[in-house]
N, C-alpha and C positions, 0 to 999 in steps of 0.2 A: 594441595587444593589449587594453588595459583597455577602450577604447571598443568593441571588437568583442565582448568578453565581456559588457559592459553591454547591448549590442544584443541579443545572443543570450538573455541572462537575461530581458530585457523581454518577448520573444516567448514564451519558455519558461514564464514566470510561475511560477518556483520549481521547475519540474520539471528533470530531468537531461537531457532530450532534447526535441527538437521533431520534428514529422512533416514529411515532404517538402513538403507543401502550404504550410508556413510559411517555406520557404527564401527565397522571393522577398521576403517582408517583411523578413527579417533582412538579406539582401543590400542592400535599399534603405536600411535604417538605417545600414549600413556604407558607403553612398555608391555602391553599384553597382546599376545598373538592368539586370537580366539579361533578355533576351528570353524570352517565354513558351515558345517551342519548345525553348530550351536547358533551361529548368527542367523541362519535361515529360520530355526525354531523361534528365536528371539523376535525376528522380523514379523513373523506371523502373529505372535502374541500382541506385539505393539500395534500392528495394523488393526486388530480387533479392539484394542483398548483406546487408542488415540487417533486411528486413521492413518498412522505412519509417521506422525510428527514426534520428535524427541527433543524436549528442552533440556537445559543443563542439569536441573534437579533430577529429572527422570534418568538422565545418563548416569549420574552418580549412583543411583540406585541399581541400575542395570550393571554398572561396572562392579559394584559391590558383590553382586550375585555371581559374576563370572570370573572375577579376578582372583588369582591364587594369593595375591598380596593382601587381599581384604579379609582373609580368614580370621585374622586377629580382631577384627571389628573396628579398626581405626577409621576406615571410611564411613562406617555406619555412624560413628560418633560425630564425625564432621557433617554428615548429612542431617542428622537429627538435631544438631545444635546450630543450625544456620542463623546467622545474625542478619536482621533487617528483612526477614521473610516471615509473613504471617499466613495463617491457614484459616479457611472457612469451610463450612459444610458444602455439600453438593450444590453447584451454582446454577443449575438449570434443570428443567423438568426431565431432560434426557439423562441426567447424571444418575449413575447407580447409587443406591443407598449406601451411605458411608464414604462416598467419594470426597477427597479433600482437594481443594483448589488453592494453590499458593499465589500470593501476590506480594510484591516488594514494597515495603514502606519507603525505601529509598527512591523508587520510581514515583511514588505518590507525592513526595516532597518536591522532587525535580520537576514533575509536570505541573504541579501547583504553582511553583515559582515562574515557570515559563509562561503559563496562562496569565498570571498576574501581570507580568511584564508586557506581553503581546497585546493584551486587551485593555490595558489600564486607562487608555484615553477614550474608551467608548462610553459616552454619557449615559447610554441605557443600561450599562452593566455596573458602572461606578456606584458604590453604596449598596446596591441591592444584591449583586452577585460578587462583586470584587471590592477589596482584595480578599481572596480566600485565605483563611488562617492556615498557615503551613504547619503549625504544631497540632492541628486537629486531625484526628485519625479518620474522620469522615467528612471533613469540610469539602474536599474536592468532589466526592461522590454526591453530596447534597446539592452542590452547585450546578451539576450537569443533569439533575433529575427531570427538570421541566423542558429541556431541549434547547432553550434559548441560547445559553452560553455555548453549547456544542455546535449549533448552527454558526455562531459568530466565529468560533475557532476554525471551522472548515473553511469559512470565507477568508480567514487570515492566511491559511495555508495555500489555498487556491482561490484567489480573488474572484468574486462574482459568480461562484458556483451556485449559491442560494440567493434568490431574490428575496430581500428582507420583507417585502410586502406579504410574502407567503407565511411568515413566522407569526404564530400567535404569541403576543407579548403581554396582553392585559386580560383580566378576568379569566385567568387560567383555571381549568377544571380537569378532571380525569380524561375527558374526551379531547380537549384542545392540547393537553400535554402529550397524549398519545400521537396526535397528528404531528406535533413538533418532532417527536423522536422518530416517527416514520419518515418525515422529511429529512431529518439529519442522517439517518442510516442510508436511505436511498441516494442521498447526495454524496455520502462518503463512498458508496459503491461506485458512483459515477466518476470519482477522482482516483479510483484504483484500490480502494480498501476492500479487504476480504471480509464481508459481514455474514458469511455462512455461519449459521448457528447462533447469531446474535439477533435478538428481536427487541422491539421497543420496550417490552416489559422488563427485559434484562437491565436496561439502563435506568428505567424508572425505579426498579427495585434495588438499584445501586449494588449490583454484583460486582465486586471489586476487580476480579481478574478479567471480566469481560469489558468493564469500563476502561481499565488501564490498557488492555490490548488494543481497543479501538482508538483511544487517545494517542497511543504510541504510533499507530499507523498514520493518523492524521498529521501528527507533529512531524514524523519522518518524511512524509511526502512534501510538506512545506519546506523542510530544511534542505532536502535534496534538490528542490526546484531550481536553485541557482548554480548547481554543479554542471553547467553546460557551457560549451564553447560560445554559444550565442550570448548568454548572460555574463560570461567571464572570458573574453578573448585571450587573456593572458594564460589560460590553461594550455595553450599550445607550447608554452615553455617546458611543459612536463614531458613532452615527447622524447622518447629514447631513440637511439640510432636506428635508422632504417624503418621507423614507424611513420605511419601516415595519420592524417586527421581522423580518418575512419577507424583506425586502430584505437585512437584515444576515445572516440565516441562509443566504442564497444565495451569500454571498461565500466564495470559497475561503479556506482558512486563511492562505495567503500574503498574500492581499490584506487580510485582517483584521490581520495583523501589521504590514503597511505602514501601514495606517490607525492602528493603535495607536501605532506609532513616531511618526508625524507629529502625532498628538494630543498627545503629551507634548513634542514639540519646540515646538508652538504654545503650550502651557500654560507652557513655560519662557521664552516670548518670544523664541525663536530664529528667525532669518530664513530658515533653510534647511529643505527638506523632502526626503524620500527617495522614490524611485520604484522602487528595486531593492535587492538585497542584494549588489551588487557595486561598481560605480563610485561610487555615491552614498555609500558608507561607507568607501571605501578610504583617505581621508585621516584617518579616526578622529574627526573633529570632532563629527559628529552623535552618535557613540557616547558621547563625553565629556559632551555635553549630556543625553542620555537617562539615563545612569547617575546623574548628579547629580539628576535630576528624580525618578527612581523609588526612589532609595535610602531605606531606613528612616530616620525623623527622628533616631533615636539615633546614626546614623553621620554623622560629619562628613567629607564627601568634598571634596577640592579640585576645581578645574575646570582640568585641565591644558591644555585647548585655549586658554585665555587667555594662556598663557606659552610653549607649545611649538607650533611649526609644522611640525617634521619629522614626516612621517606615521609612520615606524617608531617613533620615540621616543614620539610621542603614543599610538600603539596600545599600546605597552608600559605606559604610565602608566594608560591606560584599563583594561587587564586587571588591573593591580594594584588598581584600585578595584573591579573585578568579583570579585576574590579577597576583598576585604573584605566584599563582599555575599554571599559564598559561592555565587556563580553563574558562576564562570569555567569554561566548558566549551566544547569543540569547536574554538575558534580559538586560534591563537598570533598574535603581532604580524604575522608574514609573511602569514598567511591573511587578515587584515584588509586589509593593503596591497595584496596581490595580488587582492583582491576575489573570494575563493572563495565563489561564491553559495550552494552547498550548505551549507558549514560556518557561514557567516554567518547563513543562514536558521535553522539549528539553534541557534546562539548566541542569536539574538533570541527564538526560540520559548522557550528555557529561561529568558531574562530575564522573558518574559511569564508563564511558569508559576510563577516564584518571586517575582516582584515586579510584579504587574499594575498596582498603584497606581490602581485604578479604584473609586470609591465605589460600593458595590452599590445597586441600585434595588429598592424594595420593590414588592409586589403585581404581579409579572410573571405573565402566563398560563403555564400548563404547556406547554412547547414541546420537551420531551426527545424525542429519536428513539426510536421504538418498537423492540422486539425484532425484529419482522418486518422493518421498514424496514432495520435494521442488517444482518440476515441477507441480504436481497436486495443491498444495497449492497456488502457484502463479497464475495458471490458474483460479482458483475459485475467488481469490481476484480481478483479472483483470476484472472479469464480474460484479463486484460490489455487491457481496453477503454481507448480514449483518446477524450476526456480522462478522467483519474481522477475517479471519482464521489465527491464530498465531500457534496453534498446530493442526495438521491435524486431529487427532483422537478425542481430547477433544472437539473441536469446532464444530464437526458434530454429537456429540453423542445424541443430542436431535432431530436430523432430520431436523431442520429448514433450514439449509444451503442446504441440499440435496433437499428439496422441491423446493427451489428457482432455483436450477439447473435444475430440472425436467421441471419447468415452462418455462425456457429458451429453453429447447429442444422441448417441446410441450406445448405451452401457454394454460393455463386453466386445465391442467391435474390434478393438485393438487386442491382438494376441501378443501379450507382453514378453513371452518367451522368444519371440522373433525380433525383439528390439535390443539393440546394443545400448547398454546403459553406461553413463559416465561414472567415474572419470575415464577418459580415453588415454591410451599411451600415445605419446607424441608421434611415434613412427607411423601409426596407422590411424590417427585421429580423424584425418580428413576422409579416409576410406570408410570408416565406421559411421561417420555422420552421413555420408552420401547413401550408404546402405539403408540407414534409417529413413532418409528422405525419399528414397525409392519406395519404401514400404508405406510412407505417408501418402504418396500418390496412389498406391494400391488400395489403401483403406478409403481414401477420398472417392475413388471410383466406385467402391462398394456402397458408399453413401449417396451415389448417383450425382456427385458434383461434376460440373463441366471441367474436365482437366486437359482439354485439348491444348497442346503446346506447352504444358507444364510438366517438367521432369524433375527428378530428385535433385539434380545439380542446380536447378534454378532456385530452389529453396535453400540449399546449402550455400550457394554463392550470393544470396541476398538480392535476387532479382525483384526490384521494388514493385513493378507493375503486376507481375504474376503472383507474388505473395499477397498483395492487397486483394487480388481477385479471389484467391483461396480463402483468405480471412473473412471477406464479405460473405462468401457462400456459407462458411461455418457459422458466422454470426446470425445470418438469416435463418438457417435451418434450426439453430439452437432457440432463437426467438419464437419461431413457429411451432417447435416442439413443445415449448413451455405453454404457448397459447392452446395447443391441442389438448394438453393435459388439463389445463384450467377449464376448457370448454367441455371436457369429458367426451371428446369427439373420437369416433373410431377411425376417421380418416383425417389426413392433414387438412388444415384450414387454408383456403386459397386466398390470394390477394383480393379477388372479386368479392369473396364472402366478408372480408374485413371492411371493404368499402360499403357494402350493403348494410352491414351491422352498424357502422358509424351513422349512415344516413337515417336508418330506422330509429336509432337511439335519439338522434337530434330531432327528428320529426315528431316522434312520440312524446317528446318533452316540450314541445311547442317552440322549438328553436327554428329560425329561418335559414340558418347556414346549412350547407351541404358540400360534399366534395365529389368531383367526377373521377378522381383517381389520385395517386400519390404525386402526380405532376401538376395538379391543379394549381394555377398561379394565385388563386384566392388564399391558399394556405399560407402565403407569406405574411398575411396579417395576423395569423395564429388565432383568429376568431373561432374558427371551426374547432380547434383543440380546446380553447377555453370553454366554449359552449358545451362540448362533449363532457368535460370534467364536471360542469355544473349539472348536466343531465344525469350523470352517474351518481353524484352526491349533491342533491339540490341545496342551494344556499351557501355552498362552500366558496364560490367565487364572489369577490367584492368587485362588481363591475365598475364602481366609482374609481377604482385604482387602475383601470385599463385605458389605453389610448384609443382614439377614434380609428376606424378602419382605413380612412382616407389620409392618414397622417404620413409623414415622411419616413425615411430610413430609421431614424432614432426612435420614433414611436413604434415601428414594427419590431425593433430589437427589444424595446421595453415590454411589449406584449409577449414576445417569444420567451423572454426570461421568466416572466410571470407564469406562463403556460407550462414551461418545463418544470418549474419548482412546484406548482400546484399539482401537476401530475404525480410528481414524487411524493407529495404530501398525502394524497389519497391512497398511496400504496403502489403506484406503477414504477417499476424498476427501469426508468428511462435513462439511457446512456447517451442519447443524442445531445447536441448542443443547440442553443437558441439560434445560432447562425444557420444551422441545417434547415430550420423552418423558414427563416427569412429568405434564404437562397433557394428554397424548395428543392432540396437534395432528395430525390425519390427514394433512394435506399434508406436513408436515415428517417425520412418521413414515415416510411412503412413501419420501421421499428417503433416509432412513437405511437402510432395508432394500434399496432399489435400489442404493445405492452399495456396501453390503457384498456384495451379489450380484455386482455388476460386478467387484469386487476378487477375489472367489472364482473367478470365471470366468477372470480373468487369471492367478491363481496356478496354476490347473489346466493351463494351456497349457505 
């Protein structure tokens, strides 16, 4: 089982699932060479059942059915007697009758501990919500039911995502709780969480697998936020021969953490290295060496791996050292020994965030992700593209993510049999990626995008300006397509129609604000957005919390933050940022009004 989990984790690269096209690779690592026709049949079945995602538990079941080694039933026994995994009935209205959804009690305990620690100093949570009882089977799920704690956790992971003025905190009822959960889910989407098939009622009804899935996404985003050269200049020390800063930036966070782990093992003179967060750390020896290496000089840590060989006892001693370093989070001894890849990834990431032990490097060029790049990246991830986009340019260079976006805009427009699918062989990887990107240009032209001067090599080589132009067109068409569906219009909605609708809605509701277009300088006060939200849902805006229109920059930012959060609270999936309103960025302003209009159309049905 440990070897199988290690194989799965190696291909999943830190994710919780793999896609069906990766099944053959994992099967081979587990010693099974499954014929291609069987894999194709299996892929079709899984696509119908889960949409193409395969978690470890499902993989075990598939392996049992295909493996000649499983005839004796040993794998079946292992699957059926999973420790630390509970099952519940169908978890959503879309679930087929009899569907069983698994959730991990180990993850429940780990996330509970993390939340207790992160938010313990919040006076509004202390006593009423926190601390959550780690021994309770439903304590965590009850704590997030009204949305207040969930909103606070999102703000901990990505500060100032939600304006707390928008959170309903007192006299909660079924309606205000639903508003909180809507605000939380739309804000989670805005930071890059995939909330497809998760609704406010799912969290209110405490569906464990959905709650844990959402919490993990929020927690992971917060953990990964510091794994950047901008936040930790010392990361440059992890560069290998002939690599550039751009090469390091292109590495997924999981790969950076593996490299960081091995860097310290090497610096400590240890003979072992890690390739995953499961089997390679399950005996706790590598952890013992790592903690000794990164511990602050004033802490005198022992080296338990020199005297203890039993994995469970060694893991216990390792975590005692982690406690001394004030970074014992996410894992218990059994999680280390079992090789729980998700929880060990979180543990290592927290170690990195608290004790990176990398000497900073001076005079590095400015390489921080721009606000616009972050918005596009979060938007793509919120739609559930695979692979998850960590680096905007590196992760779309093979075209796979772009094809998925195109299919969301116009289902079926991508002919997937014309697409070269990863993994690519090293000898022809570049050529295969360029072929894909040439096809990206072809599909974009069929979508009537302006592709003058944009070629496949521009996408493959990461031409910043041209890629941003392509992504904007994709985002715009996607937004307008959603609006068209919500408005039940037979023809695409135009910019002028959105402006007219906004002004009509404001005027009919007795508001004095109006806009002349998406470049209107008056938009910078956010008053028109705030009034529009109140016009759509009268009474939802607390005007006493807003700043005057003639205030300075700080007042305008405060209004914009409130406007964005309130738009999300009424159900608008806004992915623009407050600064976009204050600076009157016409592209992002368009999406704000279009998303609010789409929300209003849905509410009127």
